[in-house]
N, C-alpha and C positions, 0 to 999 in steps of 0.2 A: 864438725866443729861449729860452735855458735858464737855470735857476737852479742854481748849484752849492751843494752841501751844505758849509757852512763849519765844521761841527763836526769834532773830531778823528776821523779815520777808524778807528773801533773795529774794523772788520773787518780792517784791516791789522795792528792790534795782536794780534788773535786768531790771524792767520796766523803772526805772529812767535812767539807763545807755542806754537803747534803745532810749529814747527820747533825751538824751544828744547827742547821735550820730546823730540823725536826725537833731537836731538844729545846731550842728557844721558843718555838711555837707552843710546845707543851708547858712552858712557863708563863705564857701570855694570859690565860684565863683570869688569874687574880688581878693582873694589871688592868685588863679590860673591864672587869667588874668594878674596879676602883673608879673608872671613868664612865660608869653607868652603861656599859655595852654588854649587858647580861646575855642577850641573844647570841652574840658572836662568841662569847665565852662558853655558853652552853653547847654551841655547835662544835667548837674545838674539843670540848670534853667528850662529846659523843663520838667524834672521829677517833680520839685517843683511846677510847674503850677497846678498839681493835688492837692497839699496840701495847697497852698497859692497863692493869686493873684500875688504877687511879683511886684506890681507897684513900680517903682523906687523912686517915691516921698514919699513912705511910708515905705521904707526899710532902715535899718541902712547902713551907708556908710563906707566902709573900703577901704583905698588906693584910694579914689576918685571915687569908683564904688559902686553901690548898691548891697547888698547881695540878695540872692534868697528868703529869708524869711522876712516877714514884721515885724513891731514893735509889732503889736497885737499878731501875732503867736509866736514871740520871748518871749513875756510875758507869753503866754500859755505854751510854752515848758519849760521855766525856772521854772514856778510854778509847773508843773507836776514833773519835776526833784526834786525840793525841797519837794513837797508834798509826793512823793513816798519814797524818800531816807531819809528825815528828819522828816517832820511833822507827817506822819503816824506812824513810829516807836516810836516817842516820846509820841503821844497821843492815841496810839492803844487801850489801855485798857479803855479809857474814851469815845471813839467814839461809839455812839449808831446808829443803822441802820436808824430809821426814821428821826432824826435831820440831819444826813449826806445827806440823799436823798433830804430833803426839802431845805437844804442850797445849794446843788448842783443845784437843779432846779432854785432856786432864782438867784444865780450868773450867771447861763447860760442865764436866762431870761434877766437879766440886760445887759449882753454883747450883746445879740441878739437885745434888744431894742436900745441900743446905736448904733449898726451897722445899723439897719433900719432907725433910725433918721438921721444918717450920710449919708446913701445911698440916702435917699429922699431929702437931702439938707435942712432938717429942722434945723439941728445943724451943726456946723463946729468943729470937734474935734481936739484936739492937740495930738501929739504923746504920751504925758504923760498919757492922758486919755485912749488912745488905749492900751497902755502897762498895765495900771491899770485894765481895764476890762478884758484883756486877762489873766492877773495874777490871778484875782479873779476866773474867770471861770476855769482856769487850776488847781487851788488849790482845788476847789470843785469837779471837775471831777477826780482828782488824788485820793482824799480821798474816793470818791465813788467807784472807781475802786479797790483800795486796800482793802477797807472794804468788798466789794463783794467777792473778792478772799479769804480774810481771813475767811469769813463766810463759804465758800465752803470747806476750808481746815480744819475746826474744826472736830476733830475726836471724835466719841462717846466713852465713857468708856466701855471697855469690862470686864464683871465680870464673 
């Protein structure tokens, strides 16, 4: 028999804050360029090339300049933040392992399929569709990550 930790999952909140920081840093380059800090903005863009393609026509525009993070990745980050900080704590007791894994695989497949169809020029997607698939995938991945951590943290009852 196992005893579940009933407190708010602080680790899930910390994961959400980590992804919030990553996303906000990705939005910084246009702001830094506005204040004539092009060197720092270029450095952030260079680092973000590892995380996101950063193509200017697919990135949110701030102050007339594209951010370092694209629309799809923005949806992914926002949904990971919401999934870890809000959805997981609210639905923690109802989430079962197998449905979470299946849902995560499904939404990741949908995003991957949409990306492949877009990359091969079979479809032309809108920013709203890119944001939506990123949001779906991020939600699934965040719940999978938090559920996995929660399962590892379950303490057995000592008698």
